[in-house]
PDB file of N, CA, C and O in Angstrom:
ATOM      1  N   MET A   1     -59.828   2.708 -89.017  1.00  0.00           N
ATOM      2  CA  MET A   1     -59.121   4.519 -88.555  1.00  0.00           C
ATOM      3  C   MET A   1     -57.750   4.580 -88.561  1.00  0.00           C
ATOM      4  O   MET A   1     -57.087   3.654 -88.096  1.00  0.00           O
ATOM      5  N   PRO A   2     -57.081   5.885 -89.188  1.00  0.00           N
ATOM      6  CA  PRO A   2     -55.585   6.371 -89.010  1.00  0.00           C
ATOM      7  C   PRO A   2     -54.752   5.786 -87.962  1.00  0.00           C
ATOM      8  O   PRO A   2     -55.129   4.825 -87.292  1.00  0.00           O
ATOM      9  N   LYS A   3     -53.447   6.446 -87.795  1.00  0.00           N
ATOM     10  CA  LYS A   3     -52.583   6.528 -87.549  1.00  0.00           C
ATOM     11  C   LYS A   3     -53.347   7.060 -86.656  1.00  0.00           C
ATOM     12  O   LYS A   3     -54.503   7.417 -86.882  1.00  0.00           O
ATOM     13  N   LEU A   4     -52.616   7.182 -85.285  1.00  0.00           N
ATOM     14  CA  LEU A   4     -52.671   9.073 -84.391  1.00  0.00           C
ATOM     15  C   LEU A   4     -51.190   9.462 -84.896  1.00  0.00           C
ATOM     16  O   LEU A   4     -50.380   8.621 -85.284  1.00  0.00           O
ATOM     17  N   LYS A   5     -50.947  10.838 -84.840  1.00  0.00           N
ATOM     18  CA  LYS A   5     -49.320  11.463 -84.718  1.00  0.00           C
ATOM     19  C   LYS A   5     -49.525  11.718 -83.439  1.00  0.00           C
ATOM     20  O   LYS A   5     -50.399  12.374 -82.874  1.00  0.00           O
ATOM     21  N   THR A   6     -48.504  11.049 -82.999  1.00  0.00           N
ATOM     22  CA  THR A   6     -48.034  11.531 -81.202  1.00  0.00           C
ATOM     23  C   THR A   6     -47.821  13.178 -80.642  1.00  0.00           C
ATOM     24  O   THR A   6     -46.890  13.875 -81.046  1.00  0.00           O
ATOM     25  N   HIS A   7     -48.377  13.437 -80.104  1.00  0.00           N
ATOM     26  CA  HIS A   7     -47.703  15.438 -79.776  1.00  0.00           C
ATOM     27  C   HIS A   7     -46.597  14.948 -79.040  1.00  0.00           C
ATOM     28  O   HIS A   7     -46.591  14.075 -78.172  1.00  0.00           O
ATOM     29  N   LYS A   8     -45.124  16.003 -79.754  1.00  0.00           N
ATOM     30  CA  LYS A   8     -44.236  15.741 -79.201  1.00  0.00           C
ATOM     31  C   LYS A   8     -43.769  16.447 -78.274  1.00  0.00           C
ATOM     32  O   LYS A   8     -42.813  16.107 -77.577  1.00  0.00           O
ATOM     33  N   GLY A   9     -44.712  18.048 -78.112  1.00  0.00           N
ATOM     34  CA  GLY A   9     -44.799  19.033 -77.161  1.00  0.00           C
ATOM     35  C   GLY A   9     -44.669  18.329 -75.621  1.00  0.00           C
ATOM     36  O   GLY A   9     -43.958  18.636 -74.664  1.00  0.00           O
ATOM     37  N   ALA A  10     -45.886  17.018 -75.846  1.00  0.00           N
ATOM     38  CA  ALA A  10     -46.577  16.348 -74.571  1.00  0.00           C
ATOM     39  C   ALA A  10     -45.886  14.960 -74.561  1.00  0.00           C
ATOM     40  O   ALA A  10     -46.159  14.473 -73.464  1.00  0.00           O
ATOM     41  N   ALA A  11     -45.150  14.128 -75.241  1.00  0.00           N
ATOM     42  CA  ALA A  11     -43.791  13.113 -75.604  1.00  0.00           C
ATOM     43  C   ALA A  11     -42.929  13.101 -74.817  1.00  0.00           C
ATOM     44  O   ALA A  11     -42.560  12.041 -74.312  1.00  0.00           O
ATOM     45  N   LYS A  12     -42.210  14.649 -74.409  1.00  0.00           N
ATOM     46  CA  LYS A  12     -41.253  15.054 -73.755  1.00  0.00           C
ATOM     47  C   LYS A  12     -41.794  15.226 -72.370  1.00  0.00           C
ATOM     48  O   LYS A  12     -40.906  14.990 -71.551  1.00  0.00           O
ATOM     49  N   ARG A  13     -43.141  15.613 -71.714  1.00  0.00           N
ATOM     50  CA  ARG A  13     -43.090  16.236 -70.948  1.00  0.00           C
ATOM     51  C   ARG A  13     -44.309  15.048 -69.866  1.00  0.00           C
ATOM     52  O   ARG A  13     -45.108  15.268 -68.956  1.00  0.00           O
ATOM     53  N   PHE A  14     -43.911  13.962 -70.516  1.00  0.00           N
ATOM     54  CA  PHE A  14     -45.192  12.939 -69.981  1.00  0.00           C
ATOM     55  C   PHE A  14     -44.736  11.205 -70.680  1.00  0.00           C
ATOM     56  O   PHE A  14     -44.429  11.004 -71.855  1.00  0.00           O
ATOM     57  N   LYS A  15     -44.823   9.992 -69.426  1.00  0.00           N
ATOM     58  CA  LYS A  15     -44.762   9.229 -69.103  1.00  0.00           C
ATOM     59  C   LYS A  15     -44.853   8.353 -68.093  1.00  0.00           C
ATOM     60  O   LYS A  15     -44.614   8.115 -66.909  1.00  0.00           O
ATOM     61  N   LYS A  16     -45.755   7.621 -70.096  1.00  0.00           N
ATOM     62  CA  LYS A  16     -46.801   6.601 -69.523  1.00  0.00           C
ATOM     63  C   LYS A  16     -45.925   5.021 -68.266  1.00  0.00           C
ATOM     64  O   LYS A  16     -44.896   4.390 -68.504  1.00  0.00           O
ATOM     65  N   THR A  17     -46.838   4.887 -67.085  1.00  0.00           N
ATOM     66  CA  THR A  17     -45.850   3.945 -66.182  1.00  0.00           C
ATOM     67  C   THR A  17     -46.579   2.507 -66.743  1.00  0.00           C
ATOM     68  O   THR A  17     -47.413   2.295 -67.622  1.00  0.00           O
ATOM     69  N   GLY A  18     -46.096   1.931 -66.118  1.00  0.00           N
ATOM     70  CA  GLY A  18     -46.445   0.073 -66.785  1.00  0.00           C
ATOM     71  C   GLY A  18     -47.883  -0.521 -65.842  1.00  0.00           C
ATOM     72  O   GLY A  18     -48.205  -1.695 -65.660  1.00  0.00           O
ATOM     73  N   THR A  19     -48.476   0.555 -65.417  1.00  0.00           N
ATOM     74  CA  THR A  19     -49.997   0.032 -65.220  1.00  0.00           C
ATOM     75  C   THR A  19     -51.092   0.912 -66.029  1.00  0.00           C
ATOM     76  O   THR A  19     -52.307   0.762 -65.903  1.00  0.00           O
ATOM     77  N   GLY A  20     -50.399   1.954 -66.967  1.00  0.00           N
ATOM     78  CA  GLY A  20     -51.319   2.729 -67.795  1.00  0.00           C
ATOM     79  C   GLY A  20     -51.629   4.084 -67.391  1.00  0.00           C
ATOM     80  O   GLY A  20     -52.234   4.885 -68.102  1.00  0.00           O
ATOM     81  N   LYS A  21     -51.066   4.381 -65.878  1.00  0.00           N
ATOM     82  CA  LYS A  21     -51.189   6.245 -65.655  1.00  0.00           C
ATOM     83  C   LYS A  21     -49.936   6.940 -66.081  1.00  0.00           C
ATOM     84  O   LYS A  21     -48.868   6.406 -66.378  1.00  0.00           O
ATOM     85  N   VAL A  22     -50.147   7.854 -66.071  1.00  0.00           N
ATOM     86  CA  VAL A  22     -48.874   9.147 -67.055  1.00  0.00           C
ATOM     87  C   VAL A  22     -48.272   9.707 -65.467  1.00  0.00           C
ATOM     88  O   VAL A  22     -48.604   9.946 -64.306  1.00  0.00           O
ATOM     89  N   LYS A  23     -47.560   9.700 -66.071  1.00  0.00           N
ATOM     90  CA  LYS A  23     -46.448  10.558 -64.804  1.00  0.00           C
ATOM     91  C   LYS A  23     -46.310  12.232 -65.589  1.00  0.00           C
ATOM     92  O   LYS A  23     -46.416  12.398 -66.804  1.00  0.00           O
ATOM     93  N   ARG A  24     -46.042  13.420 -64.526  1.00  0.00           N
ATOM     94  CA  ARG A  24     -44.817  14.639 -65.053  1.00  0.00           C
ATOM     95  C   ARG A  24     -44.965  15.180 -64.200  1.00  0.00           C
ATOM     96  O   ARG A  24     -45.837  15.215 -63.332  1.00  0.00           O
ATOM     97  N   GLY A  25     -43.721  15.871 -64.463  1.00  0.00           N
ATOM     98  CA  GLY A  25     -42.979  16.822 -63.212  1.00  0.00           C
ATOM     99  C   GLY A  25     -43.996  17.966 -62.705  1.00  0.00           C
ATOM    100  O   GLY A  25     -45.083  18.427 -63.053  1.00  0.00           O
ATOM    101  N   GLN A  26     -43.126  18.150 -61.778  1.00  0.00           N
ATOM    102  CA  GLN A  26     -44.467  20.023 -61.534  1.00  0.00           C
ATOM    103  C   GLN A  26     -43.427  20.581 -61.684  1.00  0.00           C
ATOM    104  O   GLN A  26     -42.238  20.274 -61.590  1.00  0.00           O
ATOM    105  N   ALA A  27     -44.089  21.596 -61.974  1.00  0.00           N
ATOM    106  CA  ALA A  27     -44.540  23.713 -61.808  1.00  0.00           C
ATOM    107  C   ALA A  27     -43.262  24.423 -61.000  1.00  0.00           C
ATOM    108  O   ALA A  27     -43.093  23.887 -59.905  1.00  0.00           O
ATOM    109  N   LYS A  28     -42.540  25.253 -61.218  1.00  0.00           N
ATOM    110  CA  LYS A  28     -42.248  26.164 -60.230  1.00  0.00           C
ATOM    111  C   LYS A  28     -40.891  25.933 -59.683  1.00  0.00           C
ATOM    112  O   LYS A  28     -40.500  26.453 -58.638  1.00  0.00           O
ATOM    113  N   MET A  29     -40.064  25.002 -60.544  1.00  0.00           N
ATOM    114  CA  MET A  29     -38.999  24.410 -60.109  1.00  0.00           C
ATOM    115  C   MET A  29     -37.951  25.191 -60.977  1.00  0.00           C
ATOM    116  O   MET A  29     -36.861  24.674 -61.224  1.00  0.00           O
ATOM    117  N   ARG A  30     -38.185  26.065 -61.300  1.00  0.00           N
ATOM    118  CA  ARG A  30     -37.140  26.921 -62.196  1.00  0.00           C
ATOM    119  C   ARG A  30     -36.076  27.805 -62.866  1.00  0.00           C
ATOM    120  O   ARG A  30     -35.224  27.723 -63.751  1.00  0.00           O
ATOM    121  N   HIS A  31     -36.682  28.897 -61.780  1.00  0.00           N
ATOM    122  CA  HIS A  31     -35.775  29.878 -61.070  1.00  0.00           C
ATOM    123  C   HIS A  31     -36.211  30.592 -60.154  1.00  0.00           C
ATOM    124  O   HIS A  31     -37.329  30.091 -60.034  1.00  0.00           O
ATOM    125  N   ILE A  32     -36.166  31.391 -59.414  1.00  0.00           N
ATOM    126  CA  ILE A  32     -36.389  32.213 -58.205  1.00  0.00           C
ATOM    127  C   ILE A  32     -37.316  31.476 -57.735  1.00  0.00           C
ATOM    128  O   ILE A  32     -38.524  31.604 -57.536  1.00  0.00           O
ATOM    129  N   LEU A  33     -35.781  29.890 -57.447  1.00  0.00           N
ATOM    130  CA  LEU A  33     -35.872  29.364 -55.595  1.00  0.00           C
ATOM    131  C   LEU A  33     -34.909  29.601 -54.904  1.00  0.00           C
ATOM    132  O   LEU A  33     -34.158  28.693 -54.547  1.00  0.00           O
ATOM    133  N   THR A  34     -34.696  30.997 -54.531  1.00  0.00           N
ATOM    134  CA  THR A  34     -33.825  31.473 -53.205  1.00  0.00           C
ATOM    135  C   THR A  34     -34.826  31.570 -52.287  1.00  0.00           C
ATOM    136  O   THR A  34     -34.663  31.451 -51.073  1.00  0.00           O
ATOM    137  N   SER A  35     -36.447  31.906 -53.154  1.00  0.00           N
ATOM    138  CA  SER A  35     -37.301  32.245 -51.987  1.00  0.00           C
ATOM    139  C   SER A  35     -38.249  31.409 -51.387  1.00  0.00           C
ATOM    140  O   SER A  35     -39.032  31.407 -50.437  1.00  0.00           O
ATOM    141  N   LYS A  36     -37.732  30.429 -52.661  1.00  0.00           N
ATOM    142  CA  LYS A  36     -38.748  28.619 -51.621  1.00  0.00           C
ATOM    143  C   LYS A  36     -38.583  28.284 -51.100  1.00  0.00           C
ATOM    144  O   LYS A  36     -37.398  28.359 -50.773  1.00  0.00           O
ATOM    145  N   ASP A  37     -39.249  27.671 -50.497  1.00  0.00           N
ATOM    146  CA  ASP A  37     -38.256  26.932 -48.864  1.00  0.00           C
ATOM    147  C   ASP A  37     -37.189  25.580 -48.571  1.00  0.00           C
ATOM    148  O   ASP A  37     -36.380  25.790 -47.668  1.00  0.00           O
ATOM    149  N   LYS A  38     -37.158  25.063 -48.827  1.00  0.00           N
ATOM    150  CA  LYS A  38     -36.485  23.391 -48.826  1.00  0.00           C
ATOM    151  C   LYS A  38     -37.817  22.723 -48.984  1.00  0.00           C
ATOM    152  O   LYS A  38     -38.500  22.684 -50.007  1.00  0.00           O
ATOM    153  N   LYS A  39     -38.100  22.163 -47.723  1.00  0.00           N
ATOM    154  CA  LYS A  39     -39.000  21.165 -48.154  1.00  0.00           C
ATOM    155  C   LYS A  39     -39.594  21.454 -49.389  1.00  0.00           C
ATOM    156  O   LYS A  39     -39.391  20.670 -50.316  1.00  0.00           O
ATOM    157  N   THR A  40     -40.607  22.891 -49.640  1.00  0.00           N
ATOM    158  CA  THR A  40     -41.626  23.107 -50.814  1.00  0.00           C
ATOM    159  C   THR A  40     -40.444  22.745 -52.598  1.00  0.00           C
ATOM    160  O   THR A  40     -40.860  22.667 -53.755  1.00  0.00           O
ATOM    161  N   LYS A  41     -39.311  22.642 -52.195  1.00  0.00           N
ATOM    162  CA  LYS A  41     -38.322  22.520 -53.359  1.00  0.00           C
ATOM    163  C   LYS A  41     -38.338  21.112 -53.753  1.00  0.00           C
ATOM    164  O   LYS A  41     -38.369  20.705 -54.914  1.00  0.00           O
ATOM    165  N   ARG A  42     -38.298  19.932 -51.984  1.00  0.00           N
ATOM    166  CA  ARG A  42     -37.841  18.802 -51.886  1.00  0.00           C
ATOM    167  C   ARG A  42     -38.549  18.055 -53.277  1.00  0.00           C
ATOM    168  O   ARG A  42     -38.100  17.407 -54.222  1.00  0.00           O
ATOM    169  N   LYS A  43     -39.842  18.499 -52.871  1.00  0.00           N
ATOM    170  CA  LYS A  43     -41.271  17.997 -52.646  1.00  0.00           C
ATOM    171  C   LYS A  43     -41.489  18.276 -54.751  1.00  0.00           C
ATOM    172  O   LYS A  43     -41.920  17.367 -55.460  1.00  0.00           O
ATOM    173  N   LEU A  44     -41.058  19.737 -55.347  1.00  0.00           N
ATOM    174  CA  LEU A  44     -41.530  19.946 -56.348  1.00  0.00           C
ATOM    175  C   LEU A  44     -40.071  19.347 -57.300  1.00  0.00           C
ATOM    176  O   LEU A  44     -39.881  19.890 -58.388  1.00  0.00           O
ATOM    177  N   GLY A  45     -39.183  18.341 -56.883  1.00  0.00           N
ATOM    178  CA  GLY A  45     -38.340  18.062 -57.936  1.00  0.00           C
ATOM    179  C   GLY A  45     -39.018  16.096 -57.971  1.00  0.00           C
ATOM    180  O   GLY A  45     -38.542  15.272 -58.752  1.00  0.00           O
ATOM    181  N   LYS A  46     -39.583  15.928 -57.461  1.00  0.00           N
ATOM    182  CA  LYS A  46     -39.913  14.998 -57.571  1.00  0.00           C
ATOM    183  C   LYS A  46     -41.466  15.081 -58.651  1.00  0.00           C
ATOM    184  O   LYS A  46     -42.353  15.935 -58.681  1.00  0.00           O
ATOM    185  N   SER A  47     -41.212  13.307 -59.758  1.00  0.00           N
ATOM    186  CA  SER A  47     -42.714  13.878 -59.805  1.00  0.00           C
ATOM    187  C   SER A  47     -44.365  13.377 -59.925  1.00  0.00           C
ATOM    188  O   SER A  47     -44.474  12.534 -59.034  1.00  0.00           O
ATOM    189  N   VAL A  48     -45.022  13.445 -60.269  1.00  0.00           N
ATOM    190  CA  VAL A  48     -46.654  13.272 -60.027  1.00  0.00           C
ATOM    191  C   VAL A  48     -47.251  12.129 -61.016  1.00  0.00           C
ATOM    192  O   VAL A  48     -46.456  11.258 -61.370  1.00  0.00           O
ATOM    193  N   LEU A  49     -48.359  12.075 -61.407  1.00  0.00           N
ATOM    194  CA  LEU A  49     -48.863  11.938 -61.670  1.00  0.00           C
ATOM    195  C   LEU A  49     -50.179  12.519 -62.582  1.00  0.00           C
ATOM    196  O   LEU A  49     -50.381  13.409 -61.756  1.00  0.00           O
ATOM    197  N   VAL A  50     -50.836  12.667 -63.207  1.00  0.00           N
ATOM    198  CA  VAL A  50     -51.784  13.778 -63.740  1.00  0.00           C
ATOM    199  C   VAL A  50     -53.131  13.003 -63.233  1.00  0.00           C
ATOM    200  O   VAL A  50     -53.479  11.856 -62.951  1.00  0.00           O
ATOM    201  N   SER A  51     -53.775  14.554 -63.299  1.00  0.00           N
ATOM    202  CA  SER A  51     -55.195  14.456 -62.757  1.00  0.00           C
ATOM    203  C   SER A  51     -56.019  13.417 -63.449  1.00  0.00           C
ATOM    204  O   SER A  51     -55.805  13.054 -64.606  1.00  0.00           O
ATOM    205  N   ALA A  52     -57.032  12.930 -62.634  1.00  0.00           N
ATOM    206  CA  ALA A  52     -58.076  12.049 -64.209  1.00  0.00           C
ATOM    207  C   ALA A  52     -58.685  12.691 -64.801  1.00  0.00           C
ATOM    208  O   ALA A  52     -59.130  12.311 -65.884  1.00  0.00           O
ATOM    209  N   GLY A  53     -59.055  14.537 -64.045  1.00  0.00           N
ATOM    210  CA  GLY A  53     -59.802  14.982 -65.022  1.00  0.00           C
ATOM    211  C   GLY A  53     -58.755  15.322 -66.578  1.00  0.00           C
ATOM    212  O   GLY A  53     -59.239  15.435 -67.704  1.00  0.00           O
ATOM    213  N   ASP A  54     -57.848  15.389 -66.371  1.00  0.00           N
ATOM    214  CA  ASP A  54     -56.533  15.470 -67.846  1.00  0.00           C
ATOM    215  C   ASP A  54     -55.779  14.119 -68.444  1.00  0.00           C
ATOM    216  O   ASP A  54     -55.095  13.748 -69.398  1.00  0.00           O
ATOM    217  N   LEU A  55     -56.266  13.734 -67.450  1.00  0.00           N
ATOM    218  CA  LEU A  55     -55.641  12.009 -68.319  1.00  0.00           C
ATOM    219  C   LEU A  55     -56.239  11.489 -69.969  1.00  0.00           C
ATOM    220  O   LEU A  55     -55.387  11.321 -70.841  1.00  0.00           O
ATOM    221  N   ARG A  56     -57.776  11.251 -70.314  1.00  0.00           N
ATOM    222  CA  ARG A  56     -58.064  11.470 -70.981  1.00  0.00           C
ATOM    223  C   ARG A  56     -57.302  11.888 -72.304  1.00  0.00           C
ATOM    224  O   ARG A  56     -57.010  11.154 -73.249  1.00  0.00           O
ATOM    225  N   LYS A  57     -57.067  13.142 -72.162  1.00  0.00           N
ATOM    226  CA  LYS A  57     -56.894  14.496 -72.859  1.00  0.00           C
ATOM    227  C   LYS A  57     -55.704  14.271 -73.059  1.00  0.00           C
ATOM    228  O   LYS A  57     -55.471  14.629 -74.213  1.00  0.00           O
ATOM    229  N   VAL A  58     -54.646  13.808 -72.503  1.00  0.00           N
ATOM    230  CA  VAL A  58     -53.157  13.346 -72.031  1.00  0.00           C
ATOM    231  C   VAL A  58     -52.781  11.929 -72.994  1.00  0.00           C
ATOM    232  O   VAL A  58     -51.661  11.887 -73.502  1.00  0.00           O
ATOM    233  N   LYS A  59     -53.616  10.939 -73.193  1.00  0.00           N
ATOM    234  CA  LYS A  59     -53.541   9.812 -73.191  1.00  0.00           C
ATOM    235  C   LYS A  59     -53.173   9.256 -74.730  1.00  0.00           C
ATOM    236  O   LYS A  59     -52.460   8.433 -75.304  1.00  0.00           O
ATOM    237  N   ARG A  60     -54.508  10.649 -75.073  1.00  0.00           N
ATOM    238  CA  ARG A  60     -54.801  10.378 -76.424  1.00  0.00           C
ATOM    239  C   ARG A  60     -53.532  11.372 -77.254  1.00  0.00           C
ATOM    240  O   ARG A  60     -53.592  11.207 -78.472  1.00  0.00           O
ATOM    241  N   MET A  61     -52.602  12.192 -76.883  1.00  0.00           N
ATOM    242  CA  MET A  61     -51.767  12.930 -77.149  1.00  0.00           C
ATOM    243  C   MET A  61     -50.137  11.767 -76.914  1.00  0.00           C
ATOM    244  O   MET A  61     -48.993  11.893 -77.349  1.00  0.00           O
ATOM    245  N   ILE A  62     -50.661  10.918 -76.210  1.00  0.00           N
ATOM    246  CA  ILE A  62     -49.255  10.254 -76.273  1.00  0.00           C
ATOM    247  C   ILE A  62     -49.412   8.395 -76.573  1.00  0.00           C
ATOM    248  O   ILE A  62     -49.231   7.525 -75.721  1.00  0.00           O
ATOM    249  N   PRO A  63     -49.831   8.163 -78.166  1.00  0.00           N
ATOM    250  CA  PRO A  63     -50.653   7.066 -78.353  1.00  0.00           C
ATOM    251  C   PRO A  63     -50.268   5.722 -77.690  1.00  0.00           C
ATOM    252  O   PRO A  63     -50.774   4.810 -77.036  1.00  0.00           O
ATOM    253  N   TYR A  64     -48.638   6.259 -78.430  1.00  0.00           N
ATOM    254  CA  TYR A  64     -47.900   4.873 -78.379  1.00  0.00           C
ATOM    255  C   TYR A  64     -46.840   4.625 -77.814  1.00  0.00           C
ATOM    256  O   TYR A  64     -46.045   3.874 -78.378  1.00  0.00           O
ATOM    257  N   GLN A  65     -46.518   5.206 -76.496  1.00  0.00           N
ATOM    258  CA  GLN A  65     -45.372   5.628 -75.383  1.00  0.00           C
ATOM    259  C   GLN A  65     -46.076   4.563 -74.488  1.00  0.00           C
ATOM    260  O   GLN A  65     -45.661   4.341 -73.351  1.00  0.00           O
TER     261      GLN A  65
END
């Protein structure tokens, strides 16, 4: 089977953990921050794991990371 190409856009957005899970950043932290609560901004700044429904798709996009 031929080698898979890494999706470069996905490679910049996702990172694999040591156990094979995939981390991602959260949305809604780029602008219009004055109207958001401090607690919300603090939580959105942290990274979270990719959901189970999207995991297969994302892992295929970053095969060698």
